[in-house]
Every structure is written in structure tokens, then in C-alpha cells.
Phi, psi and omega in degrees: 000313177299324181295321177295321178296320179296316180296319180294320180294320178296319178297321178296318181294317179297323177295319178295323178295317180294334181275353183298316182300332182281356182275355179055047179273153174286157185308313181300316181290321180297309185289334174295312177295320180299315181292318181298316180291325178296316179297321179291321182292323182271353182064035184271169179284323181185192181182178181202158173241124183256135178261125181270138179231148189292311188261348182241170179286172179299143179241137180285117182278316174201159183204164173227113177051051180292337180295343182295337180272005176078023183292334181263359184276327182208154177291330180296318179293319178297319179296323179298315182293318179297317178296322179296320178296314181296323179293321177297320178295317183292318184271336178069027179216164185297153179224133179237130178245124182293155178288169177298127182081007180283192180183247190299329184302330183265004189297323185284347183237002179288147184293148180297141180094351180227118182278160179301323180296320177296316180297317182294322181290330180281325182279122180266358180267156178274006183246141174287146183244127180247132180232125181229133181281145170251122189250149173221123181057046176064016177233145181286119180258325181219164176232127178267123179248134178235134180258111183286162176278172181283154173073036179282142177265174179299322177296321178297320179300312181295322180295316182295317179296320178297318178297317181296322179295326175288320185292320185293342176298324177294317177297319177298320179297317179296316180298321178296315178296320181295320180295319178296321179294320179295317178297322178294319177297320179296318179297320178294320179296318179295322178295318178294321179294322178296317178296321179295316182297318179296323182285319187283335179267008183269004182222153176245016175264120183305316182294318179294323178297317182293317180291324175296319179297322181291315184284313180285329180292329178299318179290323181293322181277325183085036180253172181282319182216141178232127181241132175250114179250122181258134180300130179302336177293335180270309180208123184285143172054050179237096178226132180234137178240132182298136179080002181239130181294315180216122184282141176270104184292344179276352179297146183297321181296316180292326176295320177295317178295327178295319177296318177296322181293318178298320178293324178295321177292328176293319179287332182059039176203160182293156176234126178236131181209155175226158184298319183285350180269359182297328182292340181272349183274154179289137182287339187274346183280147179294325181298324180298316179296319180295319179292323177297317177298321181294311183290338174290330182267319185278150176267352181271158189253352181226153177212143179223117180252124182237120178298140175265108188236131174243108186058253181254358184258134176264118185266330182175203183222138173261126185241115177254131184232147170069034176274152180285137182296333180258017186288332182194146179287321183249054182296318180297321179294322179294317180295320178296322178294317178299317179296323180293315178296321178298318180297315181294314181295319180292321179296318177297320180293320179294322179294320179291326179291336181277348180284125180287153178280105183264128177237086187293337182277352182295314181291327179295325177295321178293319179295323181294326182277336183261115182298321181296313179294324180295317178295321180297314182289329176294319178296316180297316181294324178295315179298318179296321180294315179298317178298322179293320179295316179298316179297322181292339180266354179294140178291140182214140183281132175279119181250127181265119177269138181203166175279156180210166176207155177261135178223150176300143181294323182232123178216141183228150176252126177268119179240176184273126181277343184239159183258139175073023181264155177254139178284112182280320184202138173252108188285316178243118182257343181198172176088198184265136178237155177264157179297132181085357180287135181293129183243317186228136175244117177277159181287109183247019181297318180295321177294320179294323178295320176295322180295318179293323178295314178292327179295320178293320178295320179296318179298320179295316178295327178295319179295315180296325179293319178294321178296321179295327178292317181293325180271001176057044175262100187293320181297318179292326180299313181296319180295314180293326179296316178296318179296322178296319179298319179295316180295321179295320178295321178295320178294322178296321178296319178295321177300320179295318179293322178294322177295324179290342176291343176260106184261123183250164180287124180288333178221164172275134182175201183247139178284124182264338185285125179278157175051046181292332183296335182291347179277356179296132180087358181277137176275126186239161178251166183295135180087353180288137184285135176260308180201176180231135181239137179223145176272104183274008177272340181230130188239157181229135178268126179252110180266131179254090186270129177300150184299323182288345179257357186293330181298323180294322178295318180294320178296321178297321178292324179293318185274323186255338181086335178205155177211153185257152177232115177264138184214157173232152178256146178296335177288326182227072183291347181278350182249133178255123182250170186214147174218162185243131172265119189244341185209160180291335181297343178282350181266133180290150180275332184247131180283157173263134181270121179236177179294331182270356181126187180284140176227147175254138179268133174242117182259121185233131176287135180258127180294148181296332181294336181294333182271000177260103184261127178270134181225179182094168182295322183251019183053035181267355178255138182242122177256120180263108181285345185297328182290338182258357182288150177229158181299138179059045173287122186276158178190189177233145183226155174231125182255122177283128180243249185253162176268133177220165177302146183302322179300317179292323180298320181286329186252009188294326180289326176292317179297318180296321179300315181291325179294319181286324184282320185243042180287000000 
């Protein structure tokens, strides 16, 4: 009989658990009842529901006698429970941890990879711990923990796990329904925000924008009343209350809200308050007094003040009153979005309202009707037209703008004269070198060994040749003579190769290649570059003239014989330098292809005097730019070509476009 009563009581508890989702309870109330019934159904000591979070550790959502598992007695036990929750979340299946000193009873239900002895040694509590995942949309959202009683048998373990697997189905069902309800609320909120945005941006009248924001914003937020207060510095006497055609600014409630709005603009951040939270606020703060005055006048229990800000300007404050605490998860985000749309729409309306009504044809009608004014304006327009024609006929120099760069006049590349040689030593790695100065020594030990071997053979043949002369053996004389000639030629070739192992500077200048010392010991092939040397005492200007402008430069050289190019460097934009183009040979024959089109290079030597800039009141100071110049210093240049009428100079690119397009 007692066993039947127990079975009947368990069935009643399970039935009550299954009926919980249909009660439309909020999450705190549902999970409190769910946990209480679960503990009763399993006959456990206590339990808890853990909330899993992505970036933080598990948080206890609700519990019953959680201290029974020893979570507060030691950090090791607390760490064990947190790890068990995280493991349950990761694996998505139940986990059972044996009690301290436990063993075989939990063996059949212990998680793979952890033996009962390990679980018992890790668990410092005398109670077995059961962990079961609660899932929503195939993902673990919560973990149900149950603290078993002492002295459980293997059959009890299986029974409890089986009951928990039935019970969590109810929790999964509730989470699925709750998730669907939240998604439905989000869709409704987005639909209301879309309707609000379309309505508030549909007018350029500031007053209409504010009243639209108050009425449509109330529905978008879901509050009882919405007030839009605009700062008098932006627009005077502009206050809108939802559901009211024209707000009475003398009303006590609106005066209180105005004081709160001014304080909110001083803080430059939102203010959220409720009537029951007043006891928690400091009595000495000004905000506390303002909120007390407001709640004494208002019948609503909540208020949310959000500054209306457009970029860096604060236009006013949006005040939402009487919203339900459970009305939305992201209530602050919805209010901020409504305030942002209000700020943009109001700013656009204020800008349009500030534009004056211009009627340009009004004055022309007056001039047309008045003969004196008409004669006066005709004379003025005639003088302006004649002056414009004269100006358009004035001669003006066509200046070609182009990119330019400075490059050393003389630069050489030092390469390897022999194939398969190793760099034995780099004597000069940086700085200034003189012409003919030894810079690189290649490894010539193998060449020297061959030279000594051939030298010994030549000496031996020389002795044999002298002996043949003394013994008057003519055939041997001719043979030894030919062999000596071959050995001497081989020695001369080796001498030449040994000399090529010593690489000297072809010109005097500065070494441009960085980290040259790192090439020591490297095996190189013939023609491979070792370093680059440039003479930085003499510079050359490289003008990159577009192909369509090249004809003007050539015509200027044909008619004038020379033309000047003024340029500035990006390193020294305050100084204007000059160079002279004197001959056609300075123009390259082949164009360079760039992203902007073909360009021709014109290389012009720059005189050293151009880099000596005189400064000071009496031009007694000389600044030498040459010491600060670097290879390929970029700049802009203007080349003076021929004189043409000013009108043609201004319109020549337009004329060229029509000539090329409609030839």
C-alpha cells in the first residue's frame, strides 16, 4: 500500500510538472516551481538551475538548499560544480558525480572518461550530484542540478536519471515556447519601429516632426505616455505629449518634466527611475529631489529619460513614462533608436526651416519694368562683357602640370663578374666610397690553388725545355715550347679571374643598398646584383609628362630653344626650385605605362645653386637642401611652354576633348 501511494504521488508530481508550460508563467516563477517539483519527484536533498553564458562562467538562476553539496565550504568543491556544469553544456548529456567515498553504485551512469573513484575523490560532499542539460533550439541554455540523498543504490541512480530525463522534456518545451514568444515580440517591435521611422521622417516641419515622434514613439516603445521636450536654445516652446493636441507648458507635471530634462542634458546620459527605487537613492543629490517631485505629481510609477542627440549637438530629451517592466528585453535599445530617429528628423527639419525663401526672378521683374534701372544694368553688363572679352584675349602662358622626382645624376649597380662564387668579405657596407676603392672580395682560394698548380707545371716544363735546348733535341724543343705557351695562357686567365674577385667601386658616391653585410658568405651567380652606388652630390630632375601634353613641350623647344620647369618637393614644399629643358635629347623615346596613361620622362640636370636657399632678413643665411635630399624624392612640377590667349588656355582641355572625340 505505501508503495502504491508513492507511485501515485510521483505521478501527480510529474503531471504537475507537465502542466507548468501551459500556465504562462514568467521565467523566474516557472523555474522556481519547476525546481521545487523536480526535487520532490526525485526525493532529493536540494537542487539548482544554472544559467550558461557565452563569455562568463555559469550563474545560479535559482536553487533549493544548494549549500548541501558543499559549494560554500571550499573553493575546490565550487570549482568541481562549475566544471561539471560546463562539461554538461559541452557534451549535452547527463552527468553524475559519486559522493565522497562512493564507488560502485554510480558506475553504470558515470560519464565516460571518469571513473567512480575519480568522481568520489573529487567530490567532497556526501551526496551524489546529478547534472542534466535543458536545451532550446538544439543548444544547451540551462543545466538542472539535483543533490541526491545519502546511501543511494545503483538502482536509485538509474531511477533518478530516468526521472530527470522525463522532467527536462518539460523544461525544454517551456524554453522553446519562450524563445518563440521572444522572437515574436522582437518582430512586433521591429515592425513598430519601421512604422515609426516612416512616419517621423515624412515631414520637414519641426513641430509636426516632434508631435509625430511623440504619438508614434509611444506605440513603438510600448509606454503609457511619451513626452518630447526640445531645448529652448534649439527651438523655443516646442514640447509634445502623446495623445494631446497642444501641451500646456504651465502645467505642474510639464514643469517638473522640464526640470528633469534640463538635468538630463547636464548629465548627458539617460536617467531611469521607478517609484519603489526612491528609497535607494541618495538624499543629498539634486536628481533625487527632482524625482521625488515628479512622482508626487505623476500617477505613473516608472520614467525613462533619453537625450536626443544629433552627432555632437543635444537637441532635447525623450521622456517615456509608465512602461511595463516586462514589456521588452531591450527596452533601452528601442528608446535609444527612437531618440536617434527623432534627432535626425528634427535636425533635417530645422535645417530646412533655416533656409530663406529665395526668389531670384523678383528683382529681374523690377528691373524690366523700370527704364532707368534697365539702362543702368545694360551698361553694366556691356562693360562686363567687353572686359571679359579683353581678358580672354590677353596672352597667357600654358603651363603643363606633371609629377616629378629627383634622382642622382650618376648611379651604378655593382654585380658579380663570375659564376658560382662565394662572397668572402664585404669591405665597405655603407657610407661614402671613392672611385676604385675595394668594396667586395670574392672567395678566390680555389683559383689560387689552381694557379699554384699551373705555376709548378710551368716551371717544370721550363726546366725540360732548357734541357732540350742544351741537348739540341729539336722535336722536344717544339713540344715543350707549345706546352709552355698553353700553361702561360692558363696562368694569365687565372690572373684575370683572380683580379675579378676583387670588386671595386666604379664611381665615387654613397652606398644605397641597406644591410649589405648580411650578404657575406652567400654564393652568387654571374650578373647578380650586390649593391648600388649613387653620386648624391649631383642631382637630376625626372619630369613625368603626360602623353597628351607632350606636344606643347616639343613646340616650346622648337620655337624658343629652351623652356623652364619650376618644381617643389614634398619634403620641402616651402621652397620653389627650377631647372631648364634645353634639348630634345632629354626626352625619352619610349613612354612609361602608368595607371593614369602613358607618360614621357624628361631628365634635366639641376644646378647646385638651386639647392642653396638664402634666408634671413638680409639673405645672409644659406640653407643647403642637398644634404637632406634622398633618392626618388617626389614632387610636382609646372613646365612653361607657349603663350596663347587666356580664353584658349582656360578652355584648351575642353577643345581637345571635342577634337579627339569628334575628329
